[in-house]
N, C-alpha and C positions, 0 to 999 in steps of 0.2 A: 785393600778394599774387601769388604764383606760380600761374598757371593751367596745370593739367596734364591731359592726356588719355592714358589707357592703352588701347591697342587689344587686344581679346580676340577669340579665335575659339573655336569648339567644341573641347573637350578641351584648353583652354589650361593651361599649367603654373602652377598657382595660387601656388606658393611664390616664383616668380621676381620678381614685382613687388610682392609684399605689403609688404616692408619700405619701399621707396621711397614707396609710397602711404600707408602708415600713419605713418611718421615725418614725411613731408612734410606730411600733413594735421594730425596731432596736435601736432607740435612746432614746425613752421615755418609753419603756417596756410595751406598750399596749398589751392586749390580743386581737388580731385581728382574727375575724371569718367571714365567708362568708355564706350567705343564698340565696337560690333560691326558686322559687315556686315549691313546692313538694319535695324540696331537691335534685332535679335531676341535673346531670352535665350539664354545659352550655359551649358553645364555644364563645369566644370573637370575635369582628370584625377583630382582627388580627390573629385569628386562635388558640388562646390559650385555651386549654381545662381545665376547673376548676371543680373539685369535691368539693362541699360545705360541710361545717361541719354540717349544719342543714337546715331544711325547713323554709321558711318564716313563715309558719303557726305555727311553734314551737318556735318562738322568744318570750322570756320572758323578758319584759321590766324591771322587778325588777333586772335583771342581767346585766344591761347596763348603760353606761354613754353617749354613742355616737351611733347614728343610721344614716347610710349613704345610700343614694339611688344613685347608679351609673347610668349614662346615657346609652342610647342604642336605637336602632331603634324600639324595641318592644313597647316602651312607647307610640308611636303614632298609635298603632293598637288596634283592638278590642280584641286581645289576651293578652293585658296587664293585670296583676293581679290587683285587687282593694286593695290598701294598705291604703285607707282612714282612716279606724278605727284605724289601727296600728299607723300611723303617727300622727293622732290627739291625740291619747292617749299618745304617746311619748312626744309630745309637751306639753300637759297638765301636764305631770309629770316633766317638766322642764329638760328633757334630751336634750343634744345637738342633733339637727336634721339637717342633711345636704343633699343637693341635687345638682347635677351638670348636666349640659346639659339638656337632656330631663327628668332627675330625678327631675328637678324643676317643671315639669308639674305634677308629682305625688304629690308633696307638695301642689301645687296650687289646685289640685282636692280635696285634703283632707281638704282644708280650712285653712291650716297652714299659707299661705302667705297673707291672707285677710287683716291683720292689722299691717304689718311690712314691712320695706324696704327689697327689694329683687331684684335679677336679674335673667337672663336666657340667652339663646342663642340670643333672641330678644324679644321685646315686643309682636310682632306678634305671636311668638311661644306660648305665654301664652294666648293671646287674643282669640285664637281658643277655649279656654275653658270657661266654665261658672264659673268664680271665681271673688271674690270681691276685689282683691288687685291691680287692674290696676293702681290706683292713686299712689300707693307706689312703682311702678316699677322704678328701677334705670338703666338707659341706660349707663352702664360702662363695660369695657372689663375685669374686675377683680371681684373677689369674694366680696360679701356683707354679713355682719353679723349683725343681729338684733334680740334681744330677744332670744338668744341661738339657732337661726336658721341661717344656712350658706347656701348661694346659689351662683352658679357660672355658667358662660357659659362653654361649653366644652373645650374651648381654654385656660382655666385658672386653670390648676391643681396645679400650684405653689401657687397662692394666695388662692385657695381653701384650700390647706393644711395649710397655714399660719393662715388663719382666723379660721379654726377649732381649731388649737392649741391655739391661743389667746383666743378663746371663752372658752376653757377648763382651762384657767388660766396658760397655759404653754408658754414659750417663752424665752426671755432674750437673752444674748449674743450668746448662742449656736444656737438658731433659726436665729438670725440676721446674723451670719456667714454663716449658711447654705443657707439662702436666697441670700446673696451676692454672694456666689459661683454659685448658679443657675442663677442669673442675669448676671453674667460675660459673659455668652454666647451672650448676646444681646448688649454688649458694642461695640461700633464701634472702630476699630483699628485707631490709630492716624497716 
């Protein structure tokens, strides 16, 4: 069973990690848990109140295969928790580490994106930081996976989910069918 933790903060962007957690749990049997700074309840940008299972400070990397940082407005403030040591250690242990939207900023600050292909909401979003990965930035509207790290703009929760599953070695016809179903919304009627 894949054990996954998604890190949430106050005003997190609830749509960004909903698919990977729902599909992972419902279709692939993931053990999905949520962590917040101090283990306190948080409210999403859409008003959803979440009571996490644990505090970020209590995350045990020995019990994980996947660590996700959900985006949200807090990551661009001085109230953002410093996850650098946790994320660097997760990457060093070869866990799948994923960040979407401003969650990519957290990976950049931890040095995780310094030597691999990655994306974010924009290159400017990451250039505000002191990080060494600018030359490897990919200006694409979908998720990018490299060296067991998955990044995506906040507008790409579907490809974020797909790249995480592929990186975990999951996929096949079931995932292809699910992706086709989600993509059908964007097909133009004849």
